[in-house]
Structures are given as C-alpha cells and as structure tokens.
C-alpha positions in Angstrom: -64.3 35.1 -30.2 -64.0 33.2 -26.8 -65.5 34.9 -23.8 -62.9 35.6 -21.1 -63.2 33.8 -17.8 -64.6 35.8 -14.9 -62.0 37.2 -12.4 -62.2 37.1 -8.6 -59.5 38.8 -6.6 -59.0 37.8 -3.0 -57.4 39.7 -0.1 -57.5 38.7 3.5 -55.6 38.6 6.8 -56.0 34.8 6.9 -52.3 34.0 6.4 -51.1 30.8 4.8 -50.5 28.5 7.8 -54.1 27.3 8.0 -56.7 26.1 5.6 -58.9 29.2 5.5 -57.7 30.5 2.1 -57.7 27.1 0.5 -61.2 26.4 1.7 -62.5 29.7 0.3 -60.8 28.8 -3.0 -62.6 25.4 -2.9 -66.0 27.1 -2.4 -65.4 29.4 -5.3 -64.2 26.6 -7.6 -67.3 24.5 -6.7 -69.7 27.3 -7.5 -67.9 29.0 -10.4 -65.3 26.6 -11.8 -64.5 28.9 -14.7 -63.4 31.8 -12.4 -59.7 32.9 -12.3 -58.8 33.7 -8.7 -56.0 36.2 -8.1 -54.7 36.3 -4.6 -53.7 39.9 -3.8 -52.4 39.0 -0.4 -53.3 37.0 2.7 -50.5 38.4 4.8 -52.2 41.5 6.2 -51.7 42.2 9.9 -54.4 40.4 11.8 -57.6 42.4 12.2 -56.0 45.6 10.7 -59.0 46.9 8.7 -57.2 50.2 7.7 -54.2 48.3 6.3 -56.5 46.1 4.3 -58.4 49.1 3.0 -55.2 50.8 1.9 -53.8 47.7 0.2 -57.1 46.9 -1.6 -57.5 50.4 -2.9 -53.9 50.5 -4.1 -54.0 47.1 -5.8 -57.3 47.3 -7.7 -56.1 49.7 -10.5 -53.7 46.9 -11.5 -56.4 44.1 -11.4 -58.8 43.2 -14.2 -62.3 44.4 -13.6 -64.2 41.6 -11.8 -65.4 40.6 -8.4 -63.1 41.7 -5.6 -63.4 39.6 -2.4 -61.8 41.1 0.7 -62.0 39.7 4.2 -60.5 41.5 7.3 -63.2 40.9 9.7 -62.6 41.3 13.5 -66.3 41.8 14.0 -67.3 38.5 12.5 -70.4 37.2 14.2 -71.4 40.6 15.5 -73.8 43.2 14.1 -71.7 44.4 11.2 -73.3 43.8 7.8 -72.0 41.7 4.9 -72.2 43.6 1.7 -71.7 43.5 -2.1 -71.1 46.9 -3.9 -71.2 47.5 -7.6 -69.0 50.4 -8.8 -69.6 52.5 -11.9 -66.7 50.9 -13.8 -68.2 47.4 -13.4 -66.2 46.1 -10.4 -68.1 44.4 -7.6 -66.6 44.5 -4.0 -67.6 41.8 -1.6 -66.8 41.8 2.1 -67.7 43.1 5.6 -69.1 46.5 6.1 -66.5 47.7 8.5 -64.7 50.3 6.3 -62.5 47.7 4.5 -64.2 48.4 1.1 -64.7 52.1 1.5 -61.4 53.4 0.2 -61.6 51.3 -2.9 -65.3 52.2 -3.4 -64.8 55.9 -2.8 -65.3 57.0 0.8 -68.0 59.5 0.0 -69.8 57.2 -2.4 -68.0 58.8 -5.3 -64.5 58.5 -6.7 -61.3 58.5 -4.8 -59.7 56.3 -2.3 -58.6 58.4 0.7 -55.1 57.8 2.0 -52.7 56.4 -0.5 -53.1 56.1 -4.2 -56.0 53.8 -5.0 -58.7 52.8 -7.3 -61.2 55.2 -8.9 -64.1 53.0 -9.8 -66.5 55.9 -10.4 -68.4 55.4 -7.1 -71.0 53.0 -5.8 -74.0 52.6 -8.0 -75.6 49.6 -6.3 -75.2 48.0 -2.8 -76.7 44.9 -1.3 -76.8 43.4 2.2 -75.8 39.8 1.7 -75.9 38.6 5.3 -79.0 36.6 4.7 -78.3 35.8 1.0 -80.0 32.7 -0.4 -76.6 31.7 -1.7 -74.8 31.5 1.6 -73.7 28.1 2.8 -75.8 26.4 5.5 -75.3 25.7 8.3 -73.5 29.0 8.6 -70.6 29.3 11.0 -70.5 32.2 13.5 -66.8 32.7 12.8 -66.0 31.8 9.2 -68.1 34.1 7.0 -65.4 34.1 4.4 -66.3 30.5 3.6 -70.0 30.7 4.3 -71.1 34.1 3.0 -68.4 36.1 1.2 -66.8 33.4 -1.0 -70.1 31.8 -2.2 -71.7 35.2 -3.0 -68.6 36.4 -4.8 -68.6 33.2 -6.8 -72.3 33.6 -7.7 -71.8 37.2 -8.8 -68.8 36.1 -11.0 -71.1 33.4 -12.5 -73.6 36.0 -13.5 -76.0 36.5 -10.6 -77.2 40.1 -10.0 -76.7 41.9 -6.7 -80.5 42.0 -6.4 -80.6 38.2 -6.4 -77.8 38.0 -3.9 -79.2 40.2 -1.1 -81.4 43.0 0.0 -80.9 46.5 -1.5 -78.9 48.9 0.7 -78.4 52.7 0.6 -74.7 53.3 0.0 -75.0 56.3 2.3 -75.4 53.8 5.2 -72.1 52.0 4.6 -69.3 52.3 7.1 -66.5 54.6 6.0 -63.0 54.3 7.3 -61.2 57.5 8.3 -57.4 57.3 7.5 -55.1 59.7 9.2 -54.2 62.9 7.4 -50.8 64.6 7.2 -50.3 68.2 8.5 -47.7 70.9 9.1 -46.3 72.3 12.3 -43.8 75.2 12.1 -42.1 73.9 8.9 -42.3 70.2 10.0 -44.3 67.7 8.0 -46.4 65.7 10.4 -47.0 62.3 8.9 -48.5 59.0 10.2 -47.5 55.4 9.6 -50.4 53.7 7.8 -48.9 50.4 6.8 -45.8 48.3 7.5 -44.9 45.7 4.9 -43.0 42.4 5.6 -39.7 44.1 4.9 -40.3 46.7 7.6 -40.8 49.5 5.1 -43.3 52.1 6.5 -45.8 53.7 4.2 -46.9 57.1 5.3 -50.1 59.2 4.7 -48.2 61.7 2.6 -48.9 61.9 -1.1 -46.7 63.6 -3.8 -48.8 66.7 -3.7 -48.4 67.0 0.1 -44.6 67.6 -0.4 -45.1 71.0 -2.0 -43.7 73.7 0.3 -42.3 71.1 2.7 -38.6 72.0 2.1 -37.8 68.3 1.4 -35.5 68.0 -1.6 -34.4 64.8 -3.4 -30.8 63.9 -2.6 -30.8 65.9 0.7 -30.9 64.8 4.3 -34.0 64.9 6.5 -34.6 64.6 10.2 -37.1 62.0 11.4 -38.7 62.4 14.8 -40.7 59.5 16.2 -41.9 58.6 19.8 -38.7 56.5 20.2 -36.3 59.4 19.3 -34.8 61.1 16.3 -32.8 59.9 13.3 -31.4 61.3 10.0 -32.3 59.9 6.7 -31.6 60.6 3.0 -34.5 61.7 0.8 -33.7 59.3 -2.1 -35.2 58.0 -5.3 -34.4 54.3 -4.6 -32.7 52.0 -2.1 -29.5 51.9 -4.2 -29.0 55.6 -3.6 -27.9 55.0 0.0 -25.5 52.6 1.6 -26.5 49.3 3.3 -28.1 49.8 6.6 -28.9 53.5 6.0 -32.3 55.1 6.4 -34.0 56.6 3.4 -37.3 58.4 2.8 -38.6 57.8 -0.7 -41.8 57.8 -2.8 -43.0 54.2 -3.3 -44.7 52.7 -6.3 -47.9 54.5 -5.5 -46.1 57.9 -5.1 -46.8 57.7 -1.4 -44.0 58.7 1.0 -42.4 55.8 2.8 -39.4 55.2 5.1 -37.0 52.2 4.7 -33.6 51.0 5.7 -31.6 49.6 2.8 -31.3 46.0 3.6 -33.0 46.4 7.0 -36.2 47.1 8.9 -37.2 50.8 9.3 -40.2 50.0 11.5 -37.9 48.3 14.0 -35.2 51.0 13.7 -37.6 53.8 14.4 -40.0 52.0 16.7 -42.9 52.7 14.3 -46.3 50.9 14.1 -49.4 51.7 12.1 -51.0 54.8 13.4 -47.8 56.3 14.9 -46.9 59.9 14.2 -43.6 60.6 12.3 -42.3 64.2 12.0 -40.2 65.0 9.0 -38.2 68.2 8.3 -35.0 69.2 6.4 -31.9 68.3 8.4 
C-alpha cells in the first residue's frame, strides 16, 4: 500500500500581491518535495493575531493531520519565540509564539479552542523553541522568518525530523496564550464582540450556539442591534435567502458561531464594526 504524502497547511497575512507566499512554497518544495501544501488563507488582516488564531482553530478540524504552518507575526525580529508544538492527535503547529497557535493548540495546554468553534487536538504534548534551529536558513533575515525559520522547520518535520532535532525543548506552560473577548448579558441584552470580519463584510461574533440559551432571540424574529455608530434592526435568520437583498440578518455561520451580514452587502460597513468592537443584541 502506498504511503500518503505528508501534508503542510499554510496560513498567513502575507497577501497575494508579493512573493512571500511563493517563496515559502519554494523553500518547502526544496526541503520536502513530496509534501502536499494546502493554503488555508493568506488574506488575513495585516498583523491581526486574534483573527489568525480564530481562523486557524476553525479550519484545522477540516484539514488532514499534518504540519500546520501559521505566520501572523507583527513582532518579527523582536524577542518573541519561534515554536513548534506537537498535539496529542499528531498535528504539529509551527509559528510565532504570540498567541497565534494557542486557540488551535488549546489555550490551557489541553483541549478546546477558545472563541469560535475550533480544533480539539487533545492538547500540547511536546513543544520546542525553533528560533535557533539548525534547520533554519542562513543568513537569517530580521524580517522574513516565514522563509528562514518557519517554512524550513515545517518542511523538515513533514519530512520526518523530530521536534527534538528541530529545536530546544520548551515547557508548554510558558507559551503565550491569546485572550479572545467573551460575550455577556446586560438586562436582557446579549453583549457580543466582533472577532473577525471576512472579505464580504460579514462579522463573526464571540457568541456560540450555547450562549443563545435564555437570550430571547428566536429564529425568524427581528432583533435590535446597537453598535457605537447607532442602532439597526435585523432578522434572526437561518440563511441569506431568508431576507431580501440589502437587508441585515443575524445568523449562525458554518461553525455555529453567531454572525451578522447584509444580504448582498457589507455588514461591517453598514454597522461601522471592526474586530474588537462591542455589539449589543436584543429582541426587537
């Protein structure tokens, strides 16, 4: 029976206009030509570590178990560590130690992913500091660790190298943990926060399906939305087709996370919402 090719997934805020993603692909192909590279996204908002952490955690359950390379690194060249983390289910996460990997790894070193539906890899069972890895490319750039540290180490691990060969052992308790916002209640109002805005202007909130219990929000009924830019009325709907073009809706997205959208439009622009903003929701 043929052995399946190793898998490397790749997520970043590099965009597609420059050569950053292509160069990292080239480094991987040079070191581990058998690897299948799956690009999760390179369109994350620049330097938005929380958005990257949420997207990574939400995507991994749908990815083959392999090496998962993630680079959103506003602290490149500073004192932050470069790390590789092995999870109990066999996944290996590679990236900067700035909280980007923490939701996918389990923020407490165990299972779970914090805000948003995400991976449950069983927790971190091994961690390594790869900043001085013998597999990094030399001379190392101060500003492109994706090329010089993360991609080559990810490729080496995919090719069969152990974490112990790639770097120095690290106590998982020392890793940086990101703290997503949490929803709350205020006199019958659900207090949510925007955690991610996609390219369509749909706004993902920090409200899970279980958080809706006792909220008074009912499918098919109208809700009032209050943001810093004012108030609006939306329909609590199952899908975009349940409202007319240009109308606001609140719905549960593919991860069963509450989100706000405009059918055929841009909810973030309509409501003046950006990641981190508060949104109050109550029955209209």
